[in-house]
N, C-alpha and C positions, 0 to 999 in steps of 0.2 A: 504494500500500500504506500503511495507516495506521501512524502512529508507535507505538512501544511505550507511550508515555505515554497516548495516546488509547485504546489497548486496556485499560490499567489503569483509566482513568476510566470506561470503559463497564462493566467488570466491577463496579466499586464502585457504579455507578448501579443495575445490576440487583440487586445484593445489598440495596441500600437499599429498592428497590421490593418485594423479597420480604419484608423485615421489615415494611413498612407493610401489605402484603397479609395477612400472617399475623396482625398485630395486629387488622385489620378482621375477619378470620375469627373470632378469639377473641371480639370484641365481639358479632358477629352470633350466634354460638353461645350466648353468655350470654343475650342477649335472647330467643332462641328458647326456651331452657329456661324462662325466666321466663314467657313467654307460655303455654307448655304447662302450667306449674304453675298459672297463673291460671285457665285453662279447666277443669282438673281440680278446682280448689277450688270451682267453682260447681256441680258436679254434685250433691253432697248437698243443697244448697239447692233446686235445680231438682226433684230427685226428691221431696223432702218437700213442696214446694209443690204438685206435681202430685197427690200422694196426698191432701192436704187438699182440693184442688179437686174431686177425684173423689168423695170422701165428702160434700162439701158439695152438689155437684150432685145426688147421689142422694137427699139428704134434702129439698132444695128442689125438689121435683118440679113444683110448680105455678108456680114463678117462672122468668121468662126474662130474664136480664140483657141490656141493649141490645147488648152486644158479641157475644152469641150469636145474634142475630137476623140472618138472611140477607136482604139487600135485593136487589130486582130493579133492575139498572142496570149501566151500563158505566163508571162513574166510579171512579177509584182513586187512592190516594196510594202511591207507591213510596218506601220508605226504602232508599237505595243506599249501601252501605258500600264505600269504596275507601281508598287511602292518600293521604298528603299529597305524597309524593315518588315518583320512579320507582325504577329499579334493583331491581325485584321481579318480573321475568318478565312473564307475561301475566295476572297477577291482575286488574289494573285493567281491561284491555281485555275480558277474559272476563266480569267482573261487569257492566260497562256494557252489553255486548252482550246478556247474558242478561236484564238488567232491561228494556231497551228492547224487545227481542223479545217478552217476556212481555206487556208493556203493550200493544204494537201488536196482539197476537193476541187478548187477552182483555178489554182495556179501551181500546177505540179512542176513547171519548168522555171528555172531562174528565180528562186525564192531569195529575197533579201529582207533584212529586218533593221529597223531603227527603234531603239528601246529608250523609254523614259522611265527610269526606276531601276534600282540594282537587282531586284528579284527577277524581273523579266530577262535582263541581260545575262545573269548567271545561269538561269535555266536554259536559255537558248544556246549559250556557249557550251554547256554541259552536253547537249545533244548535237553539237557540231553544226549548228545553224550559222548562216552567214550574217553577221551583224556589221553593218557598214557605218553606223554612228550610234552613239549612246550618250545619255545624260543621266547622271546620278547625283545624289547629295543635294537635291533641290530643297530650298528653304521651306519653312512652314507657311510663308506667304509667297508662293511662286509667282514669278513674272514671266511675261512672254520672252523677255531678253534671255532668260536662262535656258529655255528649250528651243528657241528659234533656230540656232545654228544646226541642231540635229534635224529639225523639220526641213530646213533649207536643203540639206543633203538629199532627202527623199524627193523633193520637188525638182532638184537639178538632175537627178537620175532620169526622171520622166522627160525633162526638157532636152537632155542629151540623147534620148532614144535608147537608153539602157534598160528601160522597163516599160511595161504597157499599162500599169495601173499603180496608184498609190492608195493604200487602205489604212484605216485607223481602227484600232481595237481599244476600247476603254470601258469602265464600269459606269453604268447609269444608276444614279441614286434614286431608289424607289422609296425607301424609308430607312430608319436607323438600323433595322434588322435585315434589310433586303437590298442588295445591289445586283444588277443584272449586267452581264457582259454584252456589249454592243459592237458589232462590226459595221463600219460605215465606209463606203467608197468615196474618197476625196477627189480622185482624178481617175477617169474622166468625170468632171463635175457636171451636175445636173441642176439647172436653175428651174425650180418649180413654176409652172404657169400660174399666173394670178387668176383667181376666180372672177368670172364676169358677173356683174349684178350691181345693185345699188349698194353704195358704201364700201365697195371693194377696191376702188381705184386708189392711186397714190394720194397722199395727203398734200402734195405740192407738185406744181408743174416745173420740172427741172429743166434748166438751161445748161447744156454741156459745153465746156470749153476744154480743149479745142473741138472735140467731137465725141460722140458716144463710144466709138471704138477705143479711143485713148483712155476713157474712163473705165471701160471694161478691162482693158489691159492692166490698169492699176488696181482695181478692186478684186478681181477674181483670184489672183495669186494670194492676196491678203486674206481672203475668206478661206482659201484652202489651207493656209498656214495657221489660221485661227478658227477652226471649225466649231464655233459656239452655236448652239441651237436653242431656240426658245423652249424646246421640250426637254432639254438636258438638265 
């Protein structure tokens, strides 16, 4: 039978563990709210850019941006988004599995990967996948500047003709307990048609300088490099 002093020490140890766990929970909740606010803050930007792209594409009817041209081929670059550390459930496993399965089913030839996050990079290298660019050690408040160089490598592969498609795999936040892997084709890009009807037109009549084609050249690569979506 344990001594009274041992029982008291065990109780104190459990209480200290509870305090640490509660502090970690507060920090995690704060980071989660910050991430949600950051995603919501990108929605107006994404919605407005989509509106401008739609009106630009409607006016530049005879022009076809290279990112809009669909190529015949099985080569692809997959941009895989994972975390740097574990303790996040099955997010990393699900993303890696979804990305590799999609590539094996649709792009059996010439598979290349760009990874954002250490877990995805290490897993792909372990299975001898070709990783052409990677970003790890991203801060708690990531910026576009941190990941843009790796994304640019993927876009340049398409521009140079070394690949036929650029694809993104990331986790879509459903709730605190549920995140789903999403595979999204970035290039060839598709600009959704605006619905016809009352109240569906652009909120402003845009005047393009020097011309709609130049505006499309500037906006489309930027949207592919920052694929924010109102539904994400």
